[in-house]
Steps between C-alpha positions, in 0.01 A plus 500: 500500500623842407415783753627854438473703829722795397234725348628806686810468295314463171193336362427284192338711239136425414438321178306816383802717575729288274253495218438878528877580503568253203254716293716810559828315455420330175233710317430841653867569586508865376659780711215691660669832415493421128247689290394198276222260562719248695616775719147616569395145583789493763384840631136382539623205690698722727205730561270212590748342733549844678122536531476144649772540753366841610153340537645222729633779728194739460727771364529711181653353192749788475624411861651163389862481363635169375848391622724201468371363836446572864867590564495775235167631623645527850814677377296738285273580795772563755768653284255698291308637799817582706683673215184709421466606858851543626471876538202458732662248737717197505345241737360174386321255737489126439506175696780256581315207330452650150598314183850547387371725208409752768780450748777507240344810333480665835870430563587651164287813588688522844829525304344799298428686826153388583416401855322164533321385817443124530208428727524172699233243513359282788506120536208477243680711240278806552676838506516707811222755437596720805848540370393553146269787607780654708736489185270696284634869486531793264798343323309190403433475133422125446370197676552141352339222681403165332146375531585140541833349602641257251652259756236476773178651332456745774274796413579850597229740612503720192180692596650619831822584330314703232294677775815598687649628182193701416484663845876574493459675165207708633682582829832586350396632158713233333425268211645173606462222238395142592632199293428142557646198340198272422677250299398209732156632578380594152230262388479346853344785691351848431743794490229768565734768369271799570396380841857427614647827375737329261680726245725245344459114471712232339373172351648219294369247239676177580357478861138475363566227222615758249843524330825598664655837406197709518351726771334829554501806717190682605577868531230737627436752228614805699827330616807612302782241460845552346577241225778256582542396141542733197405416135215529264245629749267197528256459780435872480859586558542315831635170379677504165556194292293300253203356675515120557154442341493119516581504872257791565231304332582198707493716811161623405351152447639381839364810668158454344482137612629584840224751546229278344577200722636688808252363763524136380882528479547632848258249647696218331836630625377560848369145510821326402710744717282415810508131424885495468543714814268278707674192376852648593385584846336164567763279336833664552620617848723792582392746228447872509242674292639829348180598320209658680140385490414799287793476262440494130349168374790415273782479758578268796835530667607237753823430693584130550726500810811285494500498110681712249250655253726471198556131568128439542434695173735280294362179655147598416614584150606135455129423541400765250386733769625865449505743785722785617703615791401869446489771229623371159665845442735445802526115528837482334647754724683382813345582842176467686159620405486863589121479544505215757796658684302828523210302651736393781547132410803323626768362275388148512139601428610695195724212379198261495257729320310389185256705296214326342312720241180389327291544194138421429571168337634319801308212652458345840637177347824687409527625858468155636786394284707800604426424867623134474824604331548801725447305820743217389768748409472712821497190732791339305728807525418551873587136565818535306586818701484312830776265391746776408 
């Protein structure tokens, strides 16, 4: 049996996505900036995709800018906003558990003279709201806090963050901008952009059964960003470069299907997640749950004490079960999970952490198979450890 439980790293494209992309790779492959019929066909596809993505977020078409993925969208949001506002202030507020696309960009901005404040989180991975509120001041120009953590699935209180931003702007006469990385939450929960006071939001195609290498940035109409790429002026001058029409079409199809089937998909993922979690807790002793009850339906993070997560990962792989020890974007780097460390986990708890991430196609029967292989592997390595 083949069981792929690394959907937070990437997902298998829907059959409809592959078919739609093939059309624009083999037949309607014109450059959307060209003036002839094939170019206009590409331009129409681009326009339809923008409208569809905007509809999924309940925003205006002209507020969607296509990028090469979530990482570029994050970079464009942070660097573009910081550079456009550096005369008004230099403080950026984020958290210690953000995706590397945010943390590494913040480090780069620090080297350019910006002040970055990294808000700590509690044992459940939720930011310290009191400290966050205290940090807001007249120098603050940008807040960047992810909606859903990519390792544990913890969900940040965006509404409360947006309210504090709104009150701070009113009290101090500032115009602080609020960005959220919604790559792991898009298609799995509502973003409620207007309600949450979000000005900038990043999403990605390959997390929702679309293609890799495509994403988008929502940018509120009145927000000015400085481009980070120069060229032919595509995407209304904010993101130059010939648009990747096949991938944009694939992204649109995936987004449409995600929106159409959202309730059923989330119910299915919740069911298998709960089943696997209950099975682990009843069948395997000495484990620690690192995902909250109200975490996103697609992620379950568990520490198996006395076992190295990487060894467990490769053992499960031999049974065609694919899991992760953390974020795919940092898994090849040496060192512990910065997310679990920030939550206060001990070294041995971090060492034994495994992330299971689900899609709507998983079955209870697959989880039974996973539980058998997982239990055998964990007990085997614990037994071996006693003889060393």
